[in-house]
Structure formats: C-alpha cells, structure tokens
C-alpha positions in Angstrom: 13.7 42.1 17.3 11.5 45.1 17.1 7.9 44.9 16.7 7.7 46.9 13.4 10.2 44.8 11.6 7.9 42.1 10.3 5.4 45.0 8.9 8.6 46.4 7.1 9.1 43.0 5.2 5.6 41.9 4.6 5.2 44.2 1.5 8.3 42.9 -0.1 7.2 39.3 0.0 6.4 37.6 -3.4 5.0 34.1 -4.1 7.0 31.7 -6.2 5.6 28.4 -7.5 7.9 25.6 -8.2 7.5 22.2 -9.7 9.5 19.6 -7.9 10.4 16.2 -9.1 11.8 13.0 -7.2 9.6 13.2 -4.2 8.0 10.0 -3.2 6.6 10.2 0.3 5.8 12.5 3.2 9.5 12.5 4.3 10.5 14.1 1.0 7.9 16.9 1.5 9.1 17.6 5.1 12.7 17.6 3.8 12.0 20.2 1.0 10.1 22.4 3.4 12.6 22.2 6.0 15.4 23.2 3.5 13.7 26.0 1.9 12.5 27.3 5.3 16.3 27.6 6.4 16.6 30.5 3.8 16.1 33.9 5.5 12.6 34.9 5.4 11.3 32.0 3.4 8.3 29.7 4.1 7.2 27.0 2.0 4.3 24.6 1.5 4.9 21.6 -0.5 2.1 19.5 -2.2 3.1 15.8 -2.9 0.4 14.7 -5.2 0.8 17.7 -7.4 4.6 17.9 -6.9 4.6 21.5 -6.5 5.8 24.1 -3.8 4.1 27.6 -3.0 6.9 29.5 -1.5 6.8 33.0 0.1 9.9 34.8 -0.7 11.5 38.2 0.4 12.7 40.4 -2.3 16.3 39.6 -1.7 16.0 35.9 -2.3 16.3 34.8 -5.9 14.5 32.2 -7.9 17.9 30.6 -8.6 18.5 30.3 -4.8 15.3 28.4 -4.2 16.0 26.0 -7.1 19.6 25.4 -5.9 18.3 24.7 -2.3 15.8 22.1 -3.7 18.7 20.5 -5.7 20.9 20.5 -2.5 18.1 18.5 -0.8 18.4 15.7 -3.4 15.4 16.7 -5.8 15.0 18.8 -9.0 12.9 22.0 -9.3 11.8 24.3 -11.8 9.7 27.5 -12.0 6.1 26.5 -12.4 4.4 28.3 -15.6 0.5 28.5 -15.4 -1.0 26.8 -18.2 -2.3 28.8 -21.1 -5.3 28.1 -23.6 -4.4 26.0 -26.4 -4.8 28.7 -28.9 -1.7 30.6 -27.4 0.7 27.5 -27.3 2.4 29.0 -30.3 3.5 32.1 -28.4 6.0 30.3 -26.5 7.4 26.9 -25.9 7.7 27.1 -22.0 4.4 25.7 -21.2 4.9 23.0 -24.0 8.2 21.9 -22.4 6.5 21.9 -19.0 3.6 19.9 -20.2 5.9 17.3 -22.0 7.7 16.9 -18.6 4.5 16.2 -16.8 3.9 13.1 -19.2 7.6 12.0 -19.4 7.7 10.6 -15.8 4.9 8.1 -16.5 6.3 7.2 -19.9 9.8 6.7 -18.5 8.2 4.2 -15.7 6.4 2.7 -18.5 9.5 1.9 -20.3 11.0 0.4 -17.2 7.8 -1.6 -16.4 7.7 -3.1 -19.9 11.5 -4.2 -19.9 10.9 -5.6 -16.3 7.9 -7.5 -17.3 9.5 -8.9 -20.4 12.4 -10.4 -18.2 10.4 -11.3 -15.2 7.9 -13.7 -16.8 10.6 -16.1 -18.1 12.5 -15.8 -14.9 9.5 -16.6 -12.8 8.5 -19.6 -15.1 12.0 -21.3 -14.9 12.4 -20.5 -11.3 9.0 -21.7 -10.0 8.1 -24.4 -12.4 10.4 -27.6 -12.2 9.3 -28.8 -15.6 10.5 -25.7 -17.4 14.0 -26.0 -16.1 17.1 -27.1 -17.9 20.7 -27.8 -16.9 22.3 -24.7 -15.3 19.1 -22.7 -15.6 20.4 -20.6 -12.6 22.8 -18.7 -14.9 20.0 -17.8 -17.3 17.9 -16.7 -14.3 20.8 -14.5 -13.2 21.0 -13.0 -16.6 17.3 -12.4 -16.7 17.1 -10.8 -13.2 20.1 -8.5 -13.7 18.4 -5.8 -16.1 15.4 -6.0 -13.8 17.1 -5.2 -10.7 19.6 -2.5 -12.1 17.5 -0.8 -14.7 13.7 -1.6 -13.8 14.3 -0.9 -10.1 16.7 1.9 -10.6 14.1 4.5 -9.4 13.8 2.8 -6.0 17.6 2.5 -5.6 18.1 6.1 -6.5 15.4 7.3 -4.0 17.0 5.0 -1.4 20.3 6.6 -2.0 19.1 10.0 -1.5 17.1 9.2 1.6 20.3 7.4 3.0 22.2 10.4 2.2 20.0 12.5 4.5 19.9 9.8 7.1 16.1 8.8 6.2 14.4 5.9 5.0 10.9 5.2 3.2 9.2 2.5 1.2 12.0 3.0 -1.5 14.7 2.0 1.0 12.7 -1.2 1.9 12.0 -2.0 -1.9 15.7 -1.3 -2.8 17.1 -3.4 0.2 14.7 -6.3 -0.4 15.3 -6.5 -4.3 19.2 -6.2 -3.7 19.5 -8.7 -0.9 17.5 -11.3 -2.9 19.6 -10.7 -6.0 22.8 -10.6 -4.4 22.3 -13.5 -2.1 21.3 -15.5 -5.1 24.4 -14.4 -6.9 26.8 -15.4 -4.5 25.1 -18.7 -4.0 25.3 -19.4 -7.7 28.9 -18.3 -8.0 30.2 -20.2 -4.8 28.4 -23.4 -6.1 28.3 -23.2 -10.1 26.7 -26.8 -9.9 23.8 -25.5 -7.8 21.4 -25.8 -10.8 23.0 -28.6 -12.7 20.1 -30.7 -12.4 16.4 -30.0 -13.7 13.2 -30.2 -11.9 14.3 -28.6 -8.7 11.8 -27.3 -6.2 12.4 -24.2 -4.0 13.7 -26.4 -1.2 16.4 -27.9 -3.3 18.0 -24.6 -4.4 18.9 -21.4 -2.7 18.2 -18.9 -5.5 15.6 -16.0 -5.2 16.2 -14.2 -8.5 12.4 -14.5 -9.3 11.8 -12.8 -5.8 13.9 -9.8 -6.8 12.3 -9.6 -10.4 8.7 -9.9 -9.2 9.0 -7.5 -6.4 10.5 -4.8 -8.8 7.9 -5.4 -11.6 5.0 -5.3 -9.4 5.9 -2.3 -7.5 6.9 -0.5 -10.7 3.4 -1.1 -11.9 1.9 0.6 -8.6 4.4 3.5 -9.1 3.5 3.9 -12.9 -0.4 3.9 -12.0 0.4 6.5 -9.2 2.3 8.9 -11.5 -0.5 8.7 -14.2 -3.1 9.8 -11.4 -1.0 12.6 -10.3 0.0 13.9 -13.8 -3.7 14.5 -14.6 -4.0 17.1 -11.8 -3.0 20.1 -13.9 -5.4 19.2 -16.9 -8.5 20.6 -14.9 -7.0 24.0 -15.2 -6.0 23.9 -18.8 -9.4 22.6 -19.8 -11.0 25.5 -17.8 -8.9 28.1 -19.6 -9.5 26.5 -23.0 -13.3 27.0 -22.4 -12.9 30.8 -23.4 -13.3 32.2 -26.8 -10.3 31.7 -29.1 -10.9 34.6 -31.3 -12.9 37.9 -30.9 -14.4 40.5 -33.4 -13.5 44.0 -32.5 -14.7 47.3 -34.1 -11.6 49.4 -35.3 -12.3 52.5 -37.1 -15.9 51.5 -37.8 -14.7 48.3 -39.2 -14.9 44.7 -37.9 -11.4 43.1 -37.3 -11.0 39.5 -36.1 -8.2 39.1 -33.6 -7.1 36.3 -31.0 -9.1 36.7 -27.7 -5.7 37.1 -25.8 -5.2 40.5 -27.7 -8.5 42.1 -26.6 -7.9 45.4 -24.4 -10.0 47.1 -21.9 -12.2 49.6 -23.7 -12.3 47.6 -27.0 -16.0 47.1 -28.5 -16.6 43.6 -29.3 -19.1 42.2 -31.8 -20.8 39.0 -30.8 -23.3 37.3 -33.1 -25.9 34.7 -32.1 -24.3 31.3 -31.3 -20.9 32.9 -30.5 -18.9 32.9 -27.3 -18.3 36.2 -25.4 -14.6 36.6 -25.4 -14.2 38.6 -22.2 -16.1 40.3 -19.4 -17.8 43.4 -20.4 -20.8 45.7 -20.7 -23.4 45.6 -23.5 -23.5 49.0 -25.1 -25.7 48.0 -28.0 -28.2 45.3 -29.0 -30.3 42.9 -27.0 -30.1 39.0 -26.5 -30.5 36.2 -24.1 -27.1 34.9 -23.0 -26.6 31.3 -21.9 -24.6 31.4 -18.7 -25.2 27.8 -17.6 -21.6 26.9 -18.4 -20.3 29.3 -15.6 -23.2 30.0 -13.4 -25.2 26.7 -13.5 -28.5 28.8 -14.2 -30.7 26.6 -16.5 -32.4 29.6 -17.9 -30.6 32.2 -20.3 -30.4 35.7 -19.0 -31.6 38.7 -20.8 -28.7 41.0 -21.8 -29.4 44.6 -23.1 -27.6 48.0 -22.8 -25.9 48.6 -19.5 -26.1 44.8 -18.6 -22.8 43.0 -17.5 -22.0 39.8 -19.5 -19.1 37.3 -18.5 -16.6 35.9 -20.9 -16.8 32.1 -22.0 -20.7 32.5 -22.0 -22.8 31.9 -25.2 -24.8 34.6 -27.0 -28.1 32.5 -27.6 -30.0 35.0 -30.1 -29.4 38.7 -30.9 -26.4 40.5 -32.1 -24.6 42.4 -29.2 -21.9 45.2 -29.0 -19.9 44.8 -25.8 -17.2 46.9 -24.1 -14.5 45.0 -22.7 -14.1 45.9 -19.0 -11.8 43.1 -17.8 -9.2 41.0 -19.8 -6.5 38.4 -19.3 -6.1 37.4 -15.7 -8.8 39.6 -14.5 -11.7 37.8 -16.1 -14.2 35.7 -14.3 -13.0 32.6 -16.1 -9.4 33.3 -15.2 -10.4 33.9 -11.5 -12.4 30.5 -11.6 -9.0 29.1 -12.9 -7.2 30.6 -10.0 -9.6 29.3 -7.3 -9.2 25.7 -8.8 -5.4 26.0 -8.7 -5.4 27.5 -5.1 -7.9 24.8 -3.9 -5.8 21.8 -5.3 -2.5 23.2 -4.1 -3.9 24.0 -0.6 -4.7 20.2 0.0 -2.5 18.6 2.5 0.0 16.1 1.4 -1.0 12.6 1.8 1.0 10.6 4.3 0.9 7.0 2.8 0.1 4.3 5.5 2.9 2.2 4.1 5.5 4.8 4.3 4.5 5.5 7.8 5.1 1.9 8.8 8.3 1.9 6.9 9.7 5.0 8.5 9.9 2.9 11.7 10.3 -0.5 10.3 13.3 -0.1 8.1 15.8 1.2 10.7 14.7 -1.5 13.0 15.1 -4.2 10.3 18.6 -2.8 9.4 19.5 -2.9 12.9 18.4 -6.3 13.7 20.1 -7.7 10.4 23.5 -6.0 11.5 23.2 -7.2 15.0 22.2 -10.7 13.6 25.4 -10.7 11.5 27.7 -9.6 14.3 26.3 -11.9 16.9 26.4 -14.9 14.8 29.9 -13.9 13.5 31.3 -13.7 17.1 29.4 -16.7 18.5 30.2 -19.2 15.7 33.1 -17.7 13.8 31.6 -18.8 10.7 31.1 -15.5 8.4 29.0 -17.7 6.0 26.4 -18.6 8.8 26.3 -15.0 9.9 25.6 -13.7 6.4 22.8 -16.3 5.8 21.1 -15.4 9.1 21.3 -11.7 8.4 20.1 -12.2 4.8 17.2 -14.4 6.1 16.2 -11.3 8.4 16.4 -9.0 5.2 14.5 -11.6 3.0 11.8 -12.2 5.5 11.5 -8.4 6.1 11.3 -7.9 2.2 8.6 -5.4 1.5 7.1 -7.4 -1.2 3.7 -7.7 0.6 3.9 -4.4 2.3 4.6 -2.7 -0.9 1.8 -4.7 -2.7 -0.7 -3.9 0.0 -1.9 -0.5 -1.2 -1.5 -0.7 -5.0 -3.1 -4.2 -5.3 -6.0 -3.3 -3.0 -6.4 -0.1 -5.0 -6.1 -1.9 -8.3 -8.8 -4.4 -7.5 -11.1 -1.7 -5.8 -10.6 0.6 -8.7 -11.2 -2.0 -11.1 -14.5 -3.1 -9.8 -15.4 0.6 -9.4 -14.8 1.0 -13.2 -17.1 -2.0 -13.8 -19.8 0.0 -11.8 -19.1 3.2 -13.6 -17.2 4.7 -10.6 -13.7 6.1 -11.3 -11.5 6.7 -8.3 -8.2 8.8 -8.8 -5.9 7.4 -6.3 -5.3 6.3 -2.7 -5.5 9.9 -1.2 -9.5 9.6 -2.2 -9.9 6.7 0.0 -8.3 8.7 3.0 -10.6 11.5 2.3 -13.7 9.3 2.2 -13.2 7.7 5.5 -14.0 10.8 7.6 -16.9 12.3 5.5 -19.8 13.8 7.4 -21.1 16.3 5.0 -22.1 16.0 1.4 -22.9 19.1 -0.9 -25.0 18.5 -3.8 -25.3 20.9 -6.9 -28.6 21.2 -8.2 -28.6 21.6 -11.9 -27.6 18.5 -13.6 -27.0 16.6 -10.3 -30.1 16.5 -8.4 -32.2 17.6 -11.4 -31.7 16.7 -15.2 -30.5 20.2 -16.2 -33.3 20.2 -18.9 -36.3 22.3 -18.6 -39.7 20.4 -18.7 -43.3 21.6 -18.8 -44.9 21.3 -15.4 -48.5 22.3 -15.9 -50.8 24.8 -17.5 -53.4 26.7 -15.4 -56.1 28.6 -17.5 -58.7 31.2 -16.6 -62.2 30.1 -16.0 -63.9 28.9 -19.5 -60.7 28.4 -21.3 -59.2 24.9 -22.2 -55.7 24.6 -20.7 -54.8 22.2 -23.7 -55.9 24.7 -26.2 -53.9 27.4 -24.8 -50.9 25.2 -24.5 -51.3 24.3 -28.2 -51.5 27.8 -29.2 -48.3 28.7 -27.1 -46.5 25.8 -28.6 -47.2 26.7 -32.1 -45.5 30.0 -31.6 -42.8 28.9 -29.2 -41.8 26.2 -31.9 -40.0 29.0 -33.8 -37.8 29.7 -30.8 -34.5 27.9 -29.8 -34.8 29.1 -26.2 -34.9 26.1 -23.6 -38.0 27.1 -22.0 -39.7 27.7 -25.6 -38.6 24.1 -26.5 -40.1 22.8 -23.3 -43.4 24.3 -24.0 -43.4 23.4 -27.9 -42.5 19.6 -26.8 -45.3 19.4 -24.3 -47.8 21.0 -26.8 -46.5 18.6 -29.6 -47.4 15.7 -27.2 -51.2 16.7 -27.6 -51.2 16.6 -31.3 -49.9 18.2 -34.5 -49.1 21.8 -33.7 -51.0 24.6 -35.7 -49.0 26.8 -38.1 -47.8 30.2 -36.8 -47.1 33.2 -39.0 -45.7 36.7 -38.2 -43.4 35.4 -35.7 -41.2 37.8 -33.7 -39.2 37.5 -30.5 -37.8 39.7 -27.9 -34.8 38.2 -26.3 -35.4 37.8 -22.5 -39.0 39.0 -23.0 -41.2 36.6 -25.0 -42.4 35.7 -28.4 -45.4 36.7 -30.4 -47.1 35.1 -33.6 -50.3 34.7 -35.4 -52.2 31.4 -35.0 -55.5 30.5 -36.6 -56.1 34.2 -37.0 -55.2 35.1 -33.4 -52.3 37.0 -32.1 -50.7 35.0 -29.4 -48.1 36.3 -27.1 -46.0 34.2 -24.7 -43.4 35.6 -22.2 -42.9 37.4 -19.0 -45.6 39.3 -17.3 -43.8 42.7 -17.9 -43.4 42.0 -21.6 -46.9 40.9 -21.9 -48.2 44.1 -20.4 -45.9 46.0 -22.8 -47.5 44.3 -25.5 -51.0 45.6 -24.4 -52.2 42.7 -22.3 -53.8 43.5 -19.0 -53.2 41.4 -16.0 -55.9 41.6 -13.3 -55.5 40.4 -9.8 -56.4 36.6 -10.5 -53.7 36.5 -13.2 -51.1 37.9 -10.7 -52.3 35.4 -8.2 -51.9 32.6 -10.6 -48.4 33.9 -11.4 -47.4 34.1 -7.8 -48.7 30.6 -7.0 -46.5 29.1 -9.9 -43.5 30.8 -8.8 -44.0 29.8 -5.0 -44.1 26.2 -6.3 -40.4 26.7 -7.6 -41.4 27.0 -11.3 -40.5 29.4 -14.1 -43.9 31.0 -14.9 -44.7 31.9 -18.5 -47.8 33.9 -19.2 -49.9 33.4 -22.5 -52.1 36.1 -24.0 -54.4 35.7 -27.1 -55.6 38.9 -28.6 -54.1 41.0 -25.8 -56.4 39.1 -23.3 -54.7 37.0 -20.7 -55.5 33.4 -20.8 -53.2 31.1 -18.8 -49.9 30.6 -16.9 -47.6 27.7 -18.1 -45.3 26.3 -15.4 -41.8 25.2 -16.5 -39.1 23.8 -14.3 -35.8 21.8 -14.4 -37.1 18.2 -13.8 -35.8 16.3 -10.7 -34.2 13.1 -11.4 -36.3 10.1 -10.7 -33.4 8.5 -8.5 -32.6 11.7 -6.4 -35.0 11.4 -3.5 -34.0 7.7 -2.9 -30.3 8.3 -3.4 -30.4 11.2 -1.0 -32.2 9.1 1.7 -29.5 6.5 1.4 -26.9 9.1 2.0 -28.7 10.2 5.2 -29.0 6.8 6.2 -25.2 6.7 6.6 -25.3 9.5 8.7 -24.3 12.1 6.3 -25.6 15.8 6.3 -26.9 16.5 2.7 -26.8 20.0 1.7 -28.2 21.4 -1.6 -26.2 24.2 -3.4 -27.2 26.1 -6.5 -27.2 29.2 -8.4 -30.9 29.4 -8.7 -33.2 31.5 -6.6 -34.5 30.6 -3.1 -37.9 29.6 -4.0 -36.8 27.1 -6.7 -34.1 25.7 -4.5 -36.3 25.3 -1.6 -39.0 23.5 -3.5 -36.5 21.2 -5.1 -35.1 20.3 -1.6 -38.4 19.6 -0.2 -39.2 17.1 -3.1 -35.9 15.2 -2.6 -36.0 15.4 1.4 -33.4 17.9 2.1 -34.1 20.2 5.2 -34.6 23.9 4.3 -31.8 24.9 6.6 -29.5 22.8 4.3 -30.3 25.0 1.1 -27.7 27.4 -0.1 -29.4 29.3 -3.0 -28.3 32.0 -5.2 -24.6 30.9 -4.9 -22.2 31.8 -7.8 -18.9 30.1 -8.7 -16.7 31.7 -6.1 -19.4 31.6 -3.6 -19.6 27.8 -4.1 -16.0 27.2 -3.2 -16.4 29.7 -0.1 -19.6 27.7 0.8 -17.4 24.5 1.0 -14.7 26.5 2.8 -17.3 27.8 5.5 -18.4 24.2 6.1 -14.8 23.0 6.5 -14.1 26.0 9.1 -17.0 24.4 11.1 -15.0 21.2 11.4 -16.9 19.4 8.7 -15.2 17.0 6.1 -17.0 17.9 2.9 -17.8 15.8 -0.3 -19.0 18.1 -3.3 -21.0 16.4 -5.9 -21.4 18.5 -9.3 -21.2 18.5 -13.1 -20.5 21.9 -14.3 -17.8 24.2 -15.0 -19.1 26.4 -12.0 -18.6 23.7 -9.7 -15.0 23.1 -10.4 -13.6 25.3 -7.8 -15.8 23.8 -5.3 -14.9 20.3 -6.2 -11.4 21.2 -6.0 -11.9 22.9 -2.5 -13.9 20.1 -1.1 -12.2 17.1 0.9 -13.7 14.8 -1.7 -14.8 15.9 -5.1 -17.3 13.8 -7.0 -18.3 14.8 -10.6 -21.1 13.3 -12.6 -19.9 11.9 -15.9 -22.5 13.8 -17.8 -20.8 17.0 -16.9 -18.1 19.1 -18.3 -14.4 17.8 -18.6 -13.4 20.5 -16.2 -15.6 19.2 -13.4 -14.4 15.7 -14.1 -10.8 16.5 -13.9 -11.1 18.6 -10.8 -12.9 15.9 -9.0 -11.4 12.8 -7.0 -14.3 10.5 -8.2 -16.0 10.5 -11.4 -19.3 8.9 -12.0 -19.9 7.8 -15.5 -23.7 7.8 -15.1 -26.2 10.4 -13.9 -27.6 8.3 -11.1 -27.1 9.8 -7.7 -27.1 6.2 -6.3 -23.7 6.0 -7.8 -22.6 8.5 -5.0 -23.6 6.1 -2.3 -21.9 3.3 -4.1 -18.9 5.3 -4.6 -18.4 6.2 -0.8 -19.2 2.6 0.2 -16.7 1.2 -2.3 -13.9 3.9 -1.2 -14.7 2.9 2.5 -14.5 -1.0 1.6 -11.2 -0.5 -0.5 -9.5 1.5 2.4 -10.5 -1.1 5.0 -8.9 -3.9 2.7 -5.8 -1.9 2.1 -5.6 -1.5 5.8 -6.1 -5.1 6.3 -3.4 -6.0 3.8 -1.0 -3.6 5.6 -1.6 -5.2 8.9 -1.1 -8.9 7.6 1.9 -7.9 5.6 3.5 -6.1 8.5 2.5 -8.7 11.1 3.4 -11.7 8.9 7.0 -10.6 8.0 7.5 -9.0 11.4 6.8 -12.4 13.2 9.3 -14.2 11.1 12.2 -11.7 11.8 13.1 -12.8 15.5 12.9 -16.4 14.0 15.2 -15.6 11.3 17.5 -13.7 13.6 18.0 -16.8 15.9 19.0 -18.8 13.0 16.0 -20.9 12.8 14.9 -19.6 9.5 16.9 -20.2 6.3 16.4 -17.9 3.4 14.6 -20.5 1.4 11.8 -20.7 4.1 11.9 -16.8 4.5 11.3 -16.5 0.7 8.4 -18.9 0.9 7.0 -17.0 3.8 7.4 -13.8 2.0 5.7 -15.2 -1.0 2.9 -16.5 1.2 2.3 -13.2 2.5 2.0 -11.6 -0.8 -0.5 -14.3 -1.9 -2.5 -13.7 1.3 -2.5 -9.7 0.3 -3.7 -10.5 -3.3 -6.4 -13.0 -2.2 -7.6 -10.4 0.4 -7.9 -7.8 -2.2 -9.7 -10.1 -4.7 -12.5 -10.1 -2.3 -13.4 -6.5 -3.6 -14.5 -7.9 -6.8 -17.7 -9.1 -5.2 -18.8 -5.5 -4.1 -22.1 -4.7 -5.2 -23.2 -8.2 -6.1 
C-alpha cells in the first residue's frame, strides 16, 4: 500500500451512529465491533450501557450494509436519530418511535417479571413448605414452572442461543443452562415416577424435584435485568432535557411588525425581540436596547451580565430586565446550547464499555462446567453402563454449578446498597458507577450551588469616616428594594434586617449599571463605580482603595453615593455553605485531590478556595461550559481518575466526561440526568458518603462473587465423582444464594 492512500480516503469518511439491541455483556460488544470492523475501511466503537455504536464509514459503505452486518452478528440495529426538543416532536415521528423503543425493553421485561413472580410464589410455597403440599402436587409444580421457564426466562435462552451460534458463552448461558437443567431433570423424574409426590408433607430429601429452583432463579435474575435496563434507558434523557431548555418560540421583526414563530424557524440575520422575563431564542448580537441577562443556567455565573448594543448573547439565557433587539448569528446545531448537547452526547458515548465481573468469570466458568458435565456423563456411562446414573451425575454437576448465587451476587448487592443509599439521599445509577468509584484519586467541585449556596448575600458595609454604615445600608436598601436584580435583593434583605425600610421615590434603573432614587429628600445612587461617576459622583483615592480591598476579598463591590457624594462600599458575595469546609477536609482525608472549578473570576474563586481549604494551585477559574469538560479531560490525560460534582446545566458536559459524575439534587434536571450519582440534598458531606457507600457496595459484590464462585466450584468435583446427588446439589446451591443475600444485607447498616 502506498503512503498516500490513507490521505485519499480520510476526507470521504463519515460517522454513523447506530442503536443496537440485544447486547448483554462485553463479549457481545467485541463481537459487534469485530463484525463491523471486517467491512472495508470501517472502524466501530460500541458502547454497552448506552447500546449504541459510533461507526467511521467510507463513502462506498451504505447504512444498510452496517445494519445487515449487525443483524448477521445476532443483534438488531437501527440508525440513531438525535433527540429533538419537545416542541418539535410534531414535525416527525422518527424520534417518537425511537423514544418509545427505548422504554419498550424495560416494559417488556416487566411483563415477563410479573408473570414469573405470579407463578413462582405459589411454586416456591408448595415445593418448600410441607404443610402446603397436597397429593400429586408435583404436577401442579410442573405446570407452574413451565411458563416461568419458557416465557419468563426466554430472554436468557435466546441470548444463550445467539452466543452458542458464535461459539461463545456469557452469564446468559449459565442462567439458561441452570434453569433448563433444573426444569428438565425434575420433569423427567416426575414422568418416570408419577407417584413421586403422591404423599404430602415431603421434605427436599424425600423428592427429587427442583421446579422451584428453576422458577426462583429465572424470576430473581429477571428482576436484576429489568432494573439494569431501566438505568440504561435514562442515559439519553439528559440530552433531551438539555435541548428542551431552549426557548420554544421567538418574536421576529418582519417588515417592521413583530411575528411570533417557532424557535426552530429562526434564520441567521433575523432580528429578534426579547422582552423582560423571556428566554433568548438563539445566539446573537444586541443591536438595540439594554438589559441584564441572567446566564447562570449556562455559565454558572451568579451575577447577571450587562447586555447592550454590540454585546453577544447566548440562546436559552434569560433577559432579566430591559427590552432587547437581537440579530441572530448562530441557529440550530451551531448554537451554544446545541454544542453543549453535543458535548454531553460525545462524553457519554466515549465511556468504555463496562466488563461485568460476573461475565468475566462466566466466560471461563461455563465452558469448563459444560466440559466437566459431558465428561462426567461419558465416564459414568462407560464405567457403569447405567445411563440413568450417568445422567444423574452430569445433572448434579450442572445443578451445583447453576449460577443462582453467581447471578444474584451483583443485583442483590446493588439493590441493598442502592436502597440504603436512597435512605441517605444518595441515588446510584448502576454497577458501572461502583467500578468507577473504586479508582478515584481526584474530585472536581463546581463552585456555584455546590460549594456555595448560589444565592447572593450581604457580606458587609464599609463607610467613609463620619458616616454610619447602617444608615447608608438602609438608604441603599430602600432604593434596591424596587429592583429584582439578585444583588439588589441581597442588599434590600440585609437592610430590612435593620428595621423598616424608608420609602423611595423617583426610582430609575440602568441595567448592568445601577439604580437611583430619592429617599428622605436625598438622591441615592447605588451601583458600579463607572456608573456612579457617570451620574456625577466623584471617587477619591480612599474610595478606590476601599473598592479594591472589597474585590480582593472575593466579593462583588457595590458603591453608594448620596447627593452625588461617595458614602460607602457594600460587599455582596455568593455565600459558602456551612458544611463545605468540613466535607472537603473529609475528602482530602481519603487521599483525594480536591479541585475547584468555576466560571467566576480568579479573585472570587481563590478567596472561596482559601475559606474551604482548597490549595490555590487547585483552582480553575474563568472556565465556561466547554472548558469545564476540557478541564476534566486534561486531568484524565494526566492519568487521573476524576469525579465531578456539580448542579447546573453548564456542568452537564463535565459530569458526562468525568469518570464519575455526581449531581447535587438541588440542581437542574440536565445535571442530574448526566450524572452517575445524584445527591438529593445540598450537603457536600453526602459526596463523601456516596463515595464510601459505593466502595462498600462494590466490596460486598466482589465478596458475593467470590463466595458464589468458590462455593459452587468446590461442589463440582464432588458431583462429578458421583458423591453428590442432585438433591444435595440443590440444597448447596440454595445455601450459597442465602449466603450471598445475607452478606448483601450487611449494607443496610451503612452509616449507622
């Protein structure tokens, strides 16, 4: 091959996103990637949790060829359609169909689970409780087990058949073999000896029926599979919620008249009218009007930003005060909001597939068990000449190796651990989260709403000599009381705490500058230094020194002038949560490096970090949405395993990019849905609890897997030697399951 050939094909490559159904483990992922990779010039990355594939395809390979290749591998595939805002659902049904399909799989499993549970409960009662038995109860047990084995457990049988066709095995193979072995062995016993259950009050040692084993195994594993699908199906909701944050409608100027149209129809160059309280429909530049724009939804900045002619504004932000006319500069997929959606999608899709511990064990365990069972049958058949004895010994091997405890090890541990977490206000998405928690060494905290309250609060008032700070604060509060600005409300609230506010008249405001009014016959102006000077107030060196001192302390400094004479500096800041410093110390005690990440300026960020015990070199300030995800990536490129804690829309890409995303429950739905762990409270101490609980749950699951594997494996050679009949094998299998459940229940004491 010549050296220039690759350069000729690169421009023709395109990316195709596929939804793939039917994958259950890492071996399925490898099979799909390998099959697609055999097509000329095609490379694929398959994501198991999201059930998607990102495929690089040359121009001469069609989408149909990709789908057919996946079908040939034993799975179903369809083109992935990007989610659209709710307002555009009526434009087509493709995304609706896709969304319905996402929820069809869990509902499908729920039906199987409910049917299995309805039949398994009476099956277990009559099989295990002698007092509930009646003459020939075995035939009723046979009837009850049949729909569970062939309807409820069908997904396991189907997946096992697909794997067998490709000479592979997974947990599905173990489940299918275990359920079928217990069922068919019991059925053969019942048919050969119809009088087997003619008597009532029989204990397990008096009969050789294991229908309840087949039913219980199938039902409990269906429960685990159903919960797993529910967790996976919510992965795409983050992207949908993000897109739905945008404005649904826009008012555009057409021939001098205002026309309301769907936001999706806005074109580059359109002039949009945005009134106070309305969302800005798309990215653009202000051409008329002045206002303060609340960008906290996207940037995390707690202070609204001044917007006037020539200033750029971002779609989905909120116009807080004045009327604006904006020229649209970016629409559709080019907007900041859409790019954030793309960042979330790419970060999620880029996560490596999770190789489940049980699957890694079963990939070696199943072929060995099958070989031993076959060898046992052949050996006993030729040694004794008795096919019944040979079959009994072989079935004993399969029954003792039945993956009841092995299959329960992860879902039961996960159920108890996540249940205890829910009691503590900690929501863990799934087993992959536990894997990610184990190796954490760095935790990144968003400032606004995570370390701080996200609410502006009065920090102090410094007045010039001879002036009472409380009197100045009361005057400023009287004027600011008429403004809805967060800083104004913080000042007004602090002033109201001193007593009844005086009345203010002749109120006027300049968005992004300040407010002015008449109080007790005095003209009071409150705002930024440049605005006060424009109002005629003079600032001497002492005033500028007071201003600089307040800003260096990490506060937003607001100046007050009375009758055009400077009087005081009022400091307002985002209040640090009472629990933040202690919680950060707890994280550091666990050997974690704590990093502060914020869109605020360096001085504010550094001051906050100093107050909560974070080193100055671990502060990333002035970082915006795309930059937050890039900051996480840069840490990962240094070999760090990173957790991200945030609460805003602007944190969603970083939460998705991080090895572990933790969302505060007080935050937006997008942040919560993009995260792996959700904390229902506002206390950073829950982050420590979440990490500890995840580590404890993973440790418990590993212990479960060890005992389940060791317990059953120890019985296999005994069964192969003919020293273990299926009844004792069934009892041993049940005992291993009880051990796994009891071990998992220890998690209920976590945090007590």
